[in-house]
N, CA, C and O atoms as a Tripos MOL2 file, in Angstrom:
@<TRIPOS>MOLECULE
protein
  300   299    75     0     0
PROTEIN
NO_CHARGES

@<TRIPOS>ATOM
      1 N           0.8120   -1.0940    0.0090 N.3       1 UNK1
      2 CA         -0.0730    0.0230    0.0690 C.3       1 UNK1
      3 C           0.9740    1.2000   -0.0020 C.2       1 UNK1
      4 O           2.0570    1.2010    0.5820 O.2       1 UNK1
      5 N           0.5040    2.1570   -0.7720 N.am      2 UNK2
      6 CA          1.2980    3.3980   -0.8020 C.3       2 UNK2
      7 C           0.3340    4.5960   -0.6020 C.2       2 UNK2
      8 O          -0.8740    4.5270   -0.8290 O.2       2 UNK2
      9 N           0.9090    5.5820   -0.2040 N.am      3 UNK3
     10 CA         -0.0270    6.8930    0.0300 C.3       3 UNK3
     11 C           0.6100    7.9830    0.8100 C.2       3 UNK3
     12 O           1.6950    7.7320    1.3350 O.2       3 UNK3
     13 N           0.1230    9.0730    0.9470 N.am      4 UNK4
     14 CA          0.7330   10.1120    1.5780 C.3       4 UNK4
     15 C           1.0980   10.0100    2.9550 C.2       4 UNK4
     16 O           0.3220    9.5300    3.7810 O.2       4 UNK4
     17 N           2.3760   10.4870    3.2880 N.am      5 UNK5
     18 CA          2.6520   10.3820    4.6700 C.3       5 UNK5
     19 C           2.4030   11.9130    5.2130 C.2       5 UNK5
     20 O           2.8210   12.8740    4.5680 O.2       5 UNK5
     21 N           1.7180   12.0590    6.3990 N.am      6 UNK6
     22 CA          1.5820   13.3990    6.9520 C.3       6 UNK6
     23 C           1.5120   13.3860    8.4230 C.2       6 UNK6
     24 O           1.1920   12.3520    9.0100 O.2       6 UNK6
     25 N           1.7850   14.4470    9.0380 N.am      7 UNK7
     26 CA          1.8280   14.6060   10.5290 C.3       7 UNK7
     27 C           0.6330   15.3750   10.9870 C.2       7 UNK7
     28 O           0.0190   16.0700   10.1780 O.2       7 UNK7
     29 N           0.2800   15.2940   12.1930 N.am      8 UNK8
     30 CA         -0.6050   16.0830   12.7970 C.3       8 UNK8
     31 C          -0.1690   16.5580   14.2140 C.2       8 UNK8
     32 O           0.3340   15.7320   14.9770 O.2       8 UNK8
     33 N          -0.3150   17.6700   14.5460 N.am      9 UNK9
     34 CA          0.1250   18.2400   15.9730 C.3       9 UNK9
     35 C          -1.0810   18.2960   16.7670 C.2       9 UNK9
     36 O          -2.0550   18.9920   16.4770 O.2       9 UNK9
     37 N          -0.9720   17.3980   17.9720 N.am     10 UNK10
     38 CA         -1.9830   17.5520   18.9430 C.3      10 UNK10
     39 C          -1.4180   17.8780   20.2880 C.2      10 UNK10
     40 O          -0.2620   17.6470   20.6400 O.2      10 UNK10
     41 N          -2.4240   18.4810   21.0530 N.am     11 UNK11
     42 CA         -2.2090   19.0170   22.3430 C.3      11 UNK11
     43 C          -2.9790   18.1000   23.3870 C.2      11 UNK11
     44 O          -4.1300   17.7200   23.1710 O.2      11 UNK11
     45 N          -2.3280   17.7970   24.4390 N.am     12 UNK12
     46 CA         -3.1990   17.0040   25.5100 C.3      12 UNK12
     47 C          -4.1570   17.9800   26.2830 C.2      12 UNK12
     48 O          -3.8170   18.9450   26.9670 O.2      12 UNK12
     49 N          -5.2550   17.5860   26.0630 N.am     13 UNK13
     50 CA         -6.3930   18.4640   26.5150 C.3      13 UNK13
     51 C          -6.8940   17.9580   28.0460 C.2      13 UNK13
     52 O          -7.2010   18.7850   28.9050 O.2      13 UNK13
     53 N          -6.9370   16.6170   28.2670 N.am     14 UNK14
     54 CA         -7.3150   16.2360   29.5530 C.3      14 UNK14
     55 C          -6.6940   14.8290   29.8260 C.2      14 UNK14
     56 O          -6.3640   14.0730   28.9130 O.2      14 UNK14
     57 N          -6.5640   14.5430   31.1110 N.am     15 UNK15
     58 CA         -6.1600   13.0910   31.5080 C.3      15 UNK15
     59 C          -6.9930   12.7990   32.6910 C.2      15 UNK15
     60 O          -7.0550   13.4930   33.7050 O.2      15 UNK15
     61 N          -7.6550   11.6530   32.4480 N.am     16 UNK16
     62 CA         -8.6410   11.2520   33.5470 C.3      16 UNK16
     63 C          -8.2870    9.7290   33.7910 C.2      16 UNK16
     64 O          -8.3460    8.8580   32.9230 O.2      16 UNK16
     65 N          -7.9230    9.5510   35.0680 N.am     17 UNK17
     66 CA         -7.6700    8.0660   35.7010 C.3      17 UNK17
     67 C          -9.0870    7.4240   35.5810 C.2      17 UNK17
     68 O         -10.1330    7.9180   36.0010 O.2      17 UNK17
     69 N          -8.9240    6.1740   34.9000 N.am     18 UNK18
     70 CA        -10.0170    5.4490   34.9160 C.3      18 UNK18
     71 C          -9.9040    4.2680   35.9820 C.2      18 UNK18
     72 O         -10.8940    3.7040   36.4480 O.2      18 UNK18
     73 N          -8.6730    3.9800   36.2930 N.am     19 UNK19
     74 CA         -8.4840    2.7780   37.2760 C.3      19 UNK19
     75 C          -7.1500    3.1140   37.9630 C.2      19 UNK19
     76 O          -6.4960    4.1330   37.7390 O.2      19 UNK19
     77 N          -6.8610    2.2510   38.7250 N.am     20 UNK20
     78 CA         -5.3490    2.4460   39.3420 C.3      20 UNK20
     79 C          -4.3790    2.0290   38.3800 C.2      20 UNK20
     80 O          -3.1940    2.0880   38.7060 O.2      20 UNK20
     81 N          -4.7220    1.5850   37.1550 N.am     21 UNK21
     82 CA         -3.5730    1.1510   36.1540 C.3      21 UNK21
     83 C          -3.8520    1.7910   34.8980 C.2      21 UNK21
     84 O          -2.9850    1.6630   34.0330 O.2      21 UNK21
     85 N          -5.0630    2.5690   34.5720 N.am     22 UNK22
     86 CA         -5.3210    2.9790   33.2520 C.3      22 UNK22
     87 C          -5.6940    4.4060   33.3640 C.2      22 UNK22
     88 O          -6.3690    4.7720   34.3260 O.2      22 UNK22
     89 N          -5.2790    5.3040   32.3870 N.am     23 UNK23
     90 CA         -5.8220    6.7430   32.2920 C.3      23 UNK23
     91 C          -6.1890    6.9320   30.7760 C.2      23 UNK23
     92 O          -5.5340    6.4300   29.8630 O.2      23 UNK23
     93 N          -7.3700    7.7550   30.6000 N.am     24 UNK24
     94 CA         -7.8720    8.1700   29.3010 C.3      24 UNK24
     95 C          -7.2260    9.4910   28.9710 C.2      24 UNK24
     96 O          -7.4230   10.4370   29.7340 O.2      24 UNK24
     97 N          -6.5660    9.6210   28.0330 N.am     25 UNK25
     98 CA         -5.9060   10.8330   27.6670 C.3      25 UNK25
     99 C          -6.6080   11.4200   26.4430 C.2      25 UNK25
    100 O          -6.5890   10.7190   25.4310 O.2      25 UNK25
    101 N          -7.2140   12.5820   26.3870 N.am     26 UNK26
    102 CA         -7.8940   13.2700   25.3080 C.3      26 UNK26
    103 C          -6.9770   14.2100   24.7610 C.2      26 UNK26
    104 O          -6.2610   14.8860   25.4990 O.2      26 UNK26
    105 N          -6.9440   14.3100   23.4330 N.am     27 UNK27
    106 CA         -6.0270   15.1630   22.5420 C.3      27 UNK27
    107 C          -7.0270   16.1460   21.7540 C.2      27 UNK27
    108 O          -8.1880   15.8470   21.4750 O.2      27 UNK27
    109 N          -6.3690   17.4260   21.4220 N.am     28 UNK28
    110 CA         -7.0740   18.1720   20.5900 C.3      28 UNK28
    111 C          -6.0280   18.6200   19.5170 C.2      28 UNK28
    112 O          -4.8170   18.5240   19.7100 O.2      28 UNK28
    113 N          -6.5990   19.1280   18.3420 N.am     29 UNK29
    114 CA         -5.5910   19.4810   17.4300 C.3      29 UNK29
    115 C          -5.0210   20.8740   17.7720 C.2      29 UNK29
    116 O          -5.7350   21.7100   18.3260 O.2      29 UNK29
    117 N          -3.6510   21.1440   17.4200 N.am     30 UNK30
    118 CA         -3.0440   22.3610   17.8560 C.3      30 UNK30
    119 C          -2.7200   23.2050   16.4970 C.2      30 UNK30
    120 O          -1.8850   22.9030   15.6440 O.2      30 UNK30
    121 N          -3.5330   24.2710   16.5070 N.am     31 UNK31
    122 CA         -3.4790   24.9940   15.1490 C.3      31 UNK31
    123 C          -2.5740   26.3230   15.3990 C.2      31 UNK31
    124 O          -2.6540   27.2540   14.5980 O.2      31 UNK31
    125 N          -1.7720   26.3860   16.4480 N.am     32 UNK32
    126 CA         -0.9840   27.5240   16.6200 C.3      32 UNK32
    127 C           0.0290   27.5620   15.6290 C.2      32 UNK32
    128 O           0.4700   26.5160   15.1530 O.2      32 UNK32
    129 N           0.4970   28.8420   15.2270 N.am     33 UNK33
    130 CA          1.5000   29.0630   14.2020 C.3      33 UNK33
    131 C           1.3340   28.2560   12.8970 C.2      33 UNK33
    132 O           2.3280   27.8930   12.2670 O.2      33 UNK33
    133 N           0.1040   27.9810   12.5010 N.am     34 UNK34
    134 CA         -0.1220   27.3990   11.2860 C.3      34 UNK34
    135 C          -0.0100   25.8860   11.3560 C.2      34 UNK34
    136 O          -0.1320   25.2350   10.3180 O.2      34 UNK34
    137 N           0.2040   25.3150   12.4660 N.am     35 UNK35
    138 CA          0.3200   23.7810   12.5370 C.3      35 UNK35
    139 C          -1.0640   23.1200   12.0490 C.2      35 UNK35
    140 O          -2.1950   23.5750   12.2150 O.2      35 UNK35
    141 N          -0.7320   22.0810   11.4870 N.am     36 UNK36
    142 CA         -1.8940   21.1660   10.9060 C.3      36 UNK36
    143 C          -2.5630   21.9360    9.6030 C.2      36 UNK36
    144 O          -3.6990   21.6960    9.1950 O.2      36 UNK36
    145 N          -1.6920   22.8660    9.0440 N.am     37 UNK37
    146 CA         -2.2980   23.4260    7.9230 C.3      37 UNK37
    147 C          -2.3950   22.4390    6.6800 C.2      37 UNK37
    148 O          -3.2880   22.5910    5.8470 O.2      37 UNK37
    149 N          -1.5540   21.5330    6.5880 N.am     38 UNK38
    150 CA         -1.5100   20.4530    5.6090 C.3      38 UNK38
    151 C          -2.7380   19.6000    5.4200 C.2      38 UNK38
    152 O          -3.0590   19.1430    4.3230 O.2      38 UNK38
    153 N          -3.4100   19.4040    6.5330 N.am     39 UNK39
    154 CA         -4.6630   18.5460    6.4620 C.3      39 UNK39
    155 C          -5.7860   19.2600    6.8920 C.2      39 UNK39
    156 O          -6.8740   18.7610    6.6050 O.2      39 UNK39
    157 N          -5.7740   20.3920    7.5620 N.am     40 UNK40
    158 CA         -6.9570   20.9330    8.2690 C.3      40 UNK40
    159 C          -7.7010   21.8730    7.1850 C.2      40 UNK40
    160 O          -8.8380   22.2970    7.3900 O.2      40 UNK40
    161 N          -6.9250   22.1790    5.9480 N.am     41 UNK41
    162 CA         -7.7420   23.0040    5.1410 C.3      41 UNK41
    163 C          -8.8820   22.0570    4.6200 C.2      41 UNK41
    164 O          -9.9330   22.6340    4.3420 O.2      41 UNK41
    165 N          -8.8480   20.8270    4.4610 N.am     42 UNK42
    166 CA         -9.6900   19.9130    3.9360 C.3      42 UNK42
    167 C         -10.5980   19.1740    5.1000 C.2      42 UNK42
    168 O         -11.7810   18.8880    4.9190 O.2      42 UNK42
    169 N          -9.9540   18.9350    6.1910 N.am     43 UNK43
    170 CA        -10.5720   18.1920    7.3630 C.3      43 UNK43
    171 C         -10.4070   19.0180    8.5160 C.2      43 UNK43
    172 O          -9.5170   18.7080    9.3080 O.2      43 UNK43
    173 N         -11.1140   20.0120    8.7370 N.am     44 UNK44
    174 CA        -10.6670   20.8510    9.9880 C.3      44 UNK44
    175 C         -11.1050   20.4250   11.4540 C.2      44 UNK44
    176 O         -11.2370   21.2390   12.3690 O.2      44 UNK44
    177 N         -11.3040   19.1220   11.5690 N.am     45 UNK45
    178 CA        -11.6970   18.6630   12.8410 C.3      45 UNK45
    179 C         -10.8090   17.3920   13.1150 C.2      45 UNK45
    180 O         -10.2830   16.7590   12.2000 O.2      45 UNK45
    181 N         -10.6840   17.0720   14.4370 N.am     46 UNK46
    182 CA         -9.9540   15.9100   14.9640 C.3      46 UNK46
    183 C         -10.4870   15.5530   16.3180 C.2      46 UNK46
    184 O         -10.6740   16.3530   17.2340 O.2      46 UNK46
    185 N         -10.7300   14.1420   16.3460 N.am     47 UNK47
    186 CA        -11.0390   13.7950   17.7990 C.3      47 UNK47
    187 C         -10.1220   12.5890   18.0060 C.2      47 UNK47
    188 O         -10.0770   11.6640   17.1940 O.2      47 UNK47
    189 N          -9.3430   12.6390   19.2030 N.am     48 UNK48
    190 CA         -8.5830   11.5620   19.4970 C.3      48 UNK48
    191 C          -8.5250   11.4600   20.9680 C.2      48 UNK48
    192 O          -8.3720   12.4790   21.6410 O.2      48 UNK48
    193 N          -8.6530   10.1440   21.5800 N.am     49 UNK49
    194 CA         -8.5210    9.8340   22.8130 C.3      49 UNK49
    195 C          -7.8730    8.4340   22.7840 C.2      49 UNK49
    196 O          -8.0990    7.6300   21.8800 O.2      49 UNK49
    197 N          -6.9770    8.1680   23.9250 N.am     50 UNK50
    198 CA         -6.3410    6.9880   24.2130 C.3      50 UNK50
    199 C          -6.5050    6.5320   25.5840 C.2      50 UNK50
    200 O          -6.2300    7.3190   26.4900 O.2      50 UNK50
    201 N          -6.9520    5.2620   25.8720 N.am     51 UNK51
    202 CA         -6.8570    4.7190   27.2420 C.3      51 UNK51
    203 C          -5.5750    3.9480   27.3000 C.2      51 UNK51
    204 O          -5.4300    2.9990   26.5290 O.2      51 UNK51
    205 N          -4.6350    4.2710   28.1470 N.am     52 UNK52
    206 CA         -3.2390    3.7840   28.2370 C.3      52 UNK52
    207 C          -2.8850    3.5360   29.7140 C.2      52 UNK52
    208 O          -3.5150    4.0090   30.6590 O.2      52 UNK52
    209 N          -1.7460    2.6980   29.8090 N.am     53 UNK53
    210 CA         -1.3990    2.4640   31.2740 C.3      53 UNK53
    211 C          -0.8170    3.7480   31.8050 C.2      53 UNK53
    212 O          -0.2000    4.5840   31.1460 O.2      53 UNK53
    213 N          -1.1460    3.7910   33.2950 N.am     54 UNK54
    214 CA         -0.8490    4.9620   33.8620 C.3      54 UNK54
    215 C           0.7360    5.4710   33.8650 C.2      54 UNK54
    216 O           1.0940    6.6450   33.9580 O.2      54 UNK54
    217 N           1.4810    4.4640   33.7580 N.am     55 UNK55
    218 CA          3.0160    4.6900   33.6710 C.3      55 UNK55
    219 C           3.3960    5.4430   32.2880 C.2      55 UNK55
    220 O           4.3690    6.1960   32.2520 O.2      55 UNK55
    221 N           2.6900    5.2370   31.2960 N.am     56 UNK56
    222 CA          2.7460    5.7900   30.0080 C.3      56 UNK56
    223 C           2.0390    7.2490   30.1330 C.2      56 UNK56
    224 O           2.6410    8.2570   29.7630 O.2      56 UNK56
    225 N           0.8610    7.2990   30.6190 N.am     57 UNK57
    226 CA          0.0570    8.5570   30.7700 C.3      57 UNK57
    227 C           0.8090    9.6330   31.6850 C.2      57 UNK57
    228 O           0.5880   10.8400   31.5890 O.2      57 UNK57
    229 N           1.6610    9.1050   32.5230 N.am     58 UNK58
    230 CA          2.4080   10.0390   33.3980 C.3      58 UNK58
    231 C           3.4640   10.7170   32.6040 C.2      58 UNK58
    232 O           3.9140   11.7640   33.0710 O.2      58 UNK58
    233 N           3.8820   10.3200   31.5840 N.am     59 UNK59
    234 CA          4.9650   10.8090   30.5860 C.3      59 UNK59
    235 C           4.3480   11.9040   29.7040 C.2      59 UNK59
    236 O           5.1160   12.7010   29.1660 O.2      59 UNK59
    237 N           2.9900   12.0110   29.5080 N.am     60 UNK60
    238 CA          2.4500   13.0630   28.7900 C.3      60 UNK60
    239 C           1.9060   14.1860   29.7770 C.2      60 UNK60
    240 O           1.3240   14.0080   30.8470 O.2      60 UNK60
    241 N           2.2150   15.2960   29.2040 N.am     61 UNK61
    242 CA          1.8260   16.5120   30.0920 C.3      61 UNK61
    243 C           0.7180   17.2450   29.3280 C.2      61 UNK61
    244 O           0.6090   17.3690   28.1090 O.2      61 UNK61
    245 N          -0.1460   17.7410   30.3800 N.am     62 UNK62
    246 CA         -1.5030   18.4350   29.8900 C.3      62 UNK62
    247 C          -0.9720   19.7950   29.3400 C.2      62 UNK62
    248 O          -0.1950   20.4610   30.0250 O.2      62 UNK62
    249 N          -1.3410   20.1730   28.2300 N.am     63 UNK63
    250 CA         -1.1070   21.4830   27.3210 C.3      63 UNK63
    251 C          -0.0120   21.1300   26.4630 C.2      63 UNK63
    252 O           0.1260   21.8610   25.4820 O.2      63 UNK63
    253 N           0.8450   20.1320   26.6090 N.am     64 UNK64
    254 CA          1.9220   19.8560   25.7970 C.3      64 UNK64
    255 C           1.5630   19.4160   24.5130 C.2      64 UNK64
    256 O           0.5840   18.6760   24.4090 O.2      64 UNK64
    257 N           2.2410   19.7750   23.4540 N.am     65 UNK65
    258 CA          1.9440   19.4670   21.9980 C.3      65 UNK65
    259 C           2.7490   18.2810   21.6770 C.2      65 UNK65
    260 O           3.9140   18.2630   22.0750 O.2      65 UNK65
    261 N           2.2850   17.2950   21.0160 N.am     66 UNK66
    262 CA          2.9800   16.1220   20.4030 C.3      66 UNK66
    263 C           2.6980   16.0900   18.9280 C.2      66 UNK66
    264 O           1.7840   16.7610   18.4500 O.2      66 UNK66
    265 N           3.5090   15.2820   18.1670 N.am     67 UNK67
    266 CA          3.4090   14.9810   16.7640 C.3      67 UNK67
    267 C           2.9820   13.5250   16.4870 C.2      67 UNK67
    268 O           3.6630   12.5770   16.8780 O.2      67 UNK67
    269 N           1.7010   13.3630   15.7230 N.am     68 UNK68
    270 CA          1.3790   12.1210   15.2770 C.3      68 UNK68
    271 C           1.9260   12.0060   13.8880 C.2      68 UNK68
    272 O           1.9750   12.9490   13.0990 O.2      68 UNK68
    273 N           2.3180   10.8360   13.6520 N.am     69 UNK69
    274 CA          2.7610   10.6350   12.1230 C.3      69 UNK69
    275 C           1.9230    9.5960   11.5780 C.2      69 UNK69
    276 O           1.7610    8.5500   12.2060 O.2      69 UNK69
    277 N           1.3410    9.8120   10.3820 N.am     70 UNK70
    278 CA          0.4720    8.9190    9.7580 C.3      70 UNK70
    279 C           1.3030    8.4590    8.5310 C.2      70 UNK70
    280 O           1.5990    9.2400    7.6270 O.2      70 UNK70
    281 N           1.6630    7.1550    8.5460 N.am     71 UNK71
    282 CA          2.5550    6.4620    7.6000 C.3      71 UNK71
    283 C           2.0800    5.2560    7.1310 C.2      71 UNK71
    284 O           2.0340    4.2820    7.8820 O.2      71 UNK71
    285 N           1.6460    5.1880    5.7440 N.am     72 UNK72
    286 CA          1.0120    3.9760    5.1940 C.3      72 UNK72
    287 C           1.8900    2.6430    5.3820 C.2      72 UNK72
    288 O           3.1120    2.7210    5.2590 O.2      72 UNK72
    289 N           1.3500    1.5830    5.6390 N.am     73 UNK73
    290 CA          1.9680    0.3190    5.8260 C.3      73 UNK73
    291 C           1.3770   -0.7460    4.7870 C.2      73 UNK73
    292 O           0.2860   -0.6060    4.2350 O.2      73 UNK73
    293 N           2.0990   -1.6480    4.6260 N.am     74 UNK74
    294 CA          1.7750   -2.7210    3.7070 C.3      74 UNK74
    295 C           1.1690   -3.8990    4.4590 C.2      74 UNK74
    296 O           0.8550   -4.8720    3.7740 O.2      74 UNK74
    297 N           0.9620   -3.9440    5.7630 N.am     75 UNK75
    298 CA          0.5600   -5.0300    6.4580 C.3      75 UNK75
    299 C          -0.8340   -4.8700    6.8580 C.2      75 UNK75
    300 O          -1.3960   -5.7540    7.5040 O.2      75 UNK75
@<TRIPOS>BOND
     1     1     2 1
     2     2     3 1
     3     3     4 2
     4     3     5 am
     5     5     6 1
     6     6     7 1
     7     7     8 2
     8     7     9 am
     9     9    10 1
    10    10    11 1
    11    11    12 2
    12    11    13 am
    13    13    14 1
    14    14    15 1
    15    15    16 2
    16    15    17 am
    17    17    18 1
    18    18    19 1
    19    19    20 2
    20    19    21 am
    21    21    22 1
    22    22    23 1
    23    23    24 2
    24    23    25 am
    25    25    26 1
    26    26    27 1
    27    27    28 2
    28    27    29 am
    29    29    30 1
    30    30    31 1
    31    31    32 2
    32    31    33 am
    33    33    34 1
    34    34    35 1
    35    35    36 2
    36    35    37 am
    37    37    38 1
    38    38    39 1
    39    39    40 2
    40    39    41 am
    41    41    42 1
    42    42    43 1
    43    43    44 2
    44    43    45 am
    45    45    46 1
    46    46    47 1
    47    47    48 2
    48    47    49 am
    49    49    50 1
    50    50    51 1
    51    51    52 2
    52    51    53 am
    53    53    54 1
    54    54    55 1
    55    55    56 2
    56    55    57 am
    57    57    58 1
    58    58    59 1
    59    59    60 2
    60    59    61 am
    61    61    62 1
    62    62    63 1
    63    63    64 2
    64    63    65 am
    65    65    66 1
    66    66    67 1
    67    67    68 2
    68    67    69 am
    69    69    70 1
    70    70    71 1
    71    71    72 2
    72    71    73 am
    73    73    74 1
    74    74    75 1
    75    75    76 2
    76    75    77 am
    77    77    78 1
    78    78    79 1
    79    79    80 2
    80    79    81 am
    81    81    82 1
    82    82    83 1
    83    83    84 2
    84    83    85 am
    85    85    86 1
    86    86    87 1
    87    87    88 2
    88    87    89 am
    89    89    90 1
    90    90    91 1
    91    91    92 2
    92    91    93 am
    93    93    94 1
    94    94    95 1
    95    95    96 2
    96    95    97 am
    97    97    98 1
    98    98    99 1
    99    99   100 2
   100    99   101 am
   101   101   102 1
   102   102   103 1
   103   103   104 2
   104   103   105 am
   105   105   106 1
   106   106   107 1
   107   107   108 2
   108   107   109 am
   109   109   110 1
   110   110   111 1
   111   111   112 2
   112   111   113 am
   113   113   114 1
   114   114   115 1
   115   115   116 2
   116   115   117 am
   117   117   118 1
   118   118   119 1
   119   119   120 2
   120   119   121 am
   121   121   122 1
   122   122   123 1
   123   123   124 2
   124   123   125 am
   125   125   126 1
   126   126   127 1
   127   127   128 2
   128   127   129 am
   129   129   130 1
   130   130   131 1
   131   131   132 2
   132   131   133 am
   133   133   134 1
   134   134   135 1
   135   135   136 2
   136   135   137 am
   137   137   138 1
   138   138   139 1
   139   139   140 2
   140   139   141 am
   141   141   142 1
   142   142   143 1
   143   143   144 2
   144   143   145 am
   145   145   146 1
   146   146   147 1
   147   147   148 2
   148   147   149 am
   149   149   150 1
   150   150   151 1
   151   151   152 2
   152   151   153 am
   153   153   154 1
   154   154   155 1
   155   155   156 2
   156   155   157 am
   157   157   158 1
   158   158   159 1
   159   159   160 2
   160   159   161 am
   161   161   162 1
   162   162   163 1
   163   163   164 2
   164   163   165 am
   165   165   166 1
   166   166   167 1
   167   167   168 2
   168   167   169 am
   169   169   170 1
   170   170   171 1
   171   171   172 2
   172   171   173 am
   173   173   174 1
   174   174   175 1
   175   175   176 2
   176   175   177 am
   177   177   178 1
   178   178   179 1
   179   179   180 2
   180   179   181 am
   181   181   182 1
   182   182   183 1
   183   183   184 2
   184   183   185 am
   185   185   186 1
   186   186   187 1
   187   187   188 2
   188   187   189 am
   189   189   190 1
   190   190   191 1
   191   191   192 2
   192   191   193 am
   193   193   194 1
   194   194   195 1
   195   195   196 2
   196   195   197 am
   197   197   198 1
   198   198   199 1
   199   199   200 2
   200   199   201 am
   201   201   202 1
   202   202   203 1
   203   203   204 2
   204   203   205 am
   205   205   206 1
   206   206   207 1
   207   207   208 2
   208   207   209 am
   209   209   210 1
   210   210   211 1
   211   211   212 2
   212   211   213 am
   213   213   214 1
   214   214   215 1
   215   215   216 2
   216   215   217 am
   217   217   218 1
   218   218   219 1
   219   219   220 2
   220   219   221 am
   221   221   222 1
   222   222   223 1
   223   223   224 2
   224   223   225 am
   225   225   226 1
   226   226   227 1
   227   227   228 2
   228   227   229 am
   229   229   230 1
   230   230   231 1
   231   231   232 2
   232   231   233 am
   233   233   234 1
   234   234   235 1
   235   235   236 2
   236   235   237 am
   237   237   238 1
   238   238   239 1
   239   239   240 2
   240   239   241 am
   241   241   242 1
   242   242   243 1
   243   243   244 2
   244   243   245 am
   245   245   246 1
   246   246   247 1
   247   247   248 2
   248   247   249 am
   249   249   250 1
   250   250   251 1
   251   251   252 2
   252   251   253 am
   253   253   254 1
   254   254   255 1
   255   255   256 2
   256   255   257 am
   257   257   258 1
   258   258   259 1
   259   259   260 2
   260   259   261 am
   261   261   262 1
   262   262   263 1
   263   263   264 2
   264   263   265 am
   265   265   266 1
   266   266   267 1
   267   267   268 2
   268   267   269 am
   269   269   270 1
   270   270   271 1
   271   271   272 2
   272   271   273 am
   273   273   274 1
   274   274   275 1
   275   275   276 2
   276   275   277 am
   277   277   278 1
   278   278   279 1
   279   279   280 2
   280   279   281 am
   281   281   282 1
   282   282   283 1
   283   283   284 2
   284   283   285 am
   285   285   286 1
   286   286   287 1
   287   287   288 2
   288   287   289 am
   289   289   290 1
   290   290   291 1
   291   291   292 2
   292   291   293 am
   293   293   294 1
   294   294   295 1
   295   295   296 2
   296   295   297 am
   297   297   298 1
   298   298   299 1
   299   299   300 2
@<TRIPOS>SUBSTRUCTURE
     1 UNK1         2 RESIDUE 1 A UNK
     2 UNK2         6 RESIDUE 1 A UNK
     3 UNK3        10 RESIDUE 1 A UNK
     4 UNK4        14 RESIDUE 1 A UNK
     5 UNK5        18 RESIDUE 1 A UNK
     6 UNK6        22 RESIDUE 1 A UNK
     7 UNK7        26 RESIDUE 1 A UNK
     8 UNK8        30 RESIDUE 1 A UNK
     9 UNK9        34 RESIDUE 1 A UNK
    10 UNK10       38 RESIDUE 1 A UNK
    11 UNK11       42 RESIDUE 1 A UNK
    12 UNK12       46 RESIDUE 1 A UNK
    13 UNK13       50 RESIDUE 1 A UNK
    14 UNK14       54 RESIDUE 1 A UNK
    15 UNK15       58 RESIDUE 1 A UNK
    16 UNK16       62 RESIDUE 1 A UNK
    17 UNK17       66 RESIDUE 1 A UNK
    18 UNK18       70 RESIDUE 1 A UNK
    19 UNK19       74 RESIDUE 1 A UNK
    20 UNK20       78 RESIDUE 1 A UNK
    21 UNK21       82 RESIDUE 1 A UNK
    22 UNK22       86 RESIDUE 1 A UNK
    23 UNK23       90 RESIDUE 1 A UNK
    24 UNK24       94 RESIDUE 1 A UNK
    25 UNK25       98 RESIDUE 1 A UNK
    26 UNK26      102 RESIDUE 1 A UNK
    27 UNK27      106 RESIDUE 1 A UNK
    28 UNK28      110 RESIDUE 1 A UNK
    29 UNK29      114 RESIDUE 1 A UNK
    30 UNK30      118 RESIDUE 1 A UNK
    31 UNK31      122 RESIDUE 1 A UNK
    32 UNK32      126 RESIDUE 1 A UNK
    33 UNK33      130 RESIDUE 1 A UNK
    34 UNK34      134 RESIDUE 1 A UNK
    35 UNK35      138 RESIDUE 1 A UNK
    36 UNK36      142 RESIDUE 1 A UNK
    37 UNK37      146 RESIDUE 1 A UNK
    38 UNK38      150 RESIDUE 1 A UNK
    39 UNK39      154 RESIDUE 1 A UNK
    40 UNK40      158 RESIDUE 1 A UNK
    41 UNK41      162 RESIDUE 1 A UNK
    42 UNK42      166 RESIDUE 1 A UNK
    43 UNK43      170 RESIDUE 1 A UNK
    44 UNK44      174 RESIDUE 1 A UNK
    45 UNK45      178 RESIDUE 1 A UNK
    46 UNK46      182 RESIDUE 1 A UNK
    47 UNK47      186 RESIDUE 1 A UNK
    48 UNK48      190 RESIDUE 1 A UNK
    49 UNK49      194 RESIDUE 1 A UNK
    50 UNK50      198 RESIDUE 1 A UNK
    51 UNK51      202 RESIDUE 1 A UNK
    52 UNK52      206 RESIDUE 1 A UNK
    53 UNK53      210 RESIDUE 1 A UNK
    54 UNK54      214 RESIDUE 1 A UNK
    55 UNK55      218 RESIDUE 1 A UNK
    56 UNK56      222 RESIDUE 1 A UNK
    57 UNK57      226 RESIDUE 1 A UNK
    58 UNK58      230 RESIDUE 1 A UNK
    59 UNK59      234 RESIDUE 1 A UNK
    60 UNK60      238 RESIDUE 1 A UNK
    61 UNK61      242 RESIDUE 1 A UNK
    62 UNK62      246 RESIDUE 1 A UNK
    63 UNK63      250 RESIDUE 1 A UNK
    64 UNK64      254 RESIDUE 1 A UNK
    65 UNK65      258 RESIDUE 1 A UNK
    66 UNK66      262 RESIDUE 1 A UNK
    67 UNK67      266 RESIDUE 1 A UNK
    68 UNK68      270 RESIDUE 1 A UNK
    69 UNK69      274 RESIDUE 1 A UNK
    70 UNK70      278 RESIDUE 1 A UNK
    71 UNK71      282 RESIDUE 1 A UNK
    72 UNK72      286 RESIDUE 1 A UNK
    73 UNK73      290 RESIDUE 1 A UNK
    74 UNK74      294 RESIDUE 1 A UNK
    75 UNK75      298 RESIDUE 1 A UNK
């Protein structure tokens, strides 16, 4: 499979502990300084949340921006 590779800048919006081992992390698009211009012209919305182990969630900071990479794979 081939296709375009692109990135999305997301900011941690909220972290909610679900259990003593899992946290749900909600992300929102980060449009500061023209970020996400590559895809937001055609798709100006994004919704993303992950439920992950607390030890990983602890490494993500509220308000911090992260880069998601969308890279096509053959599998």
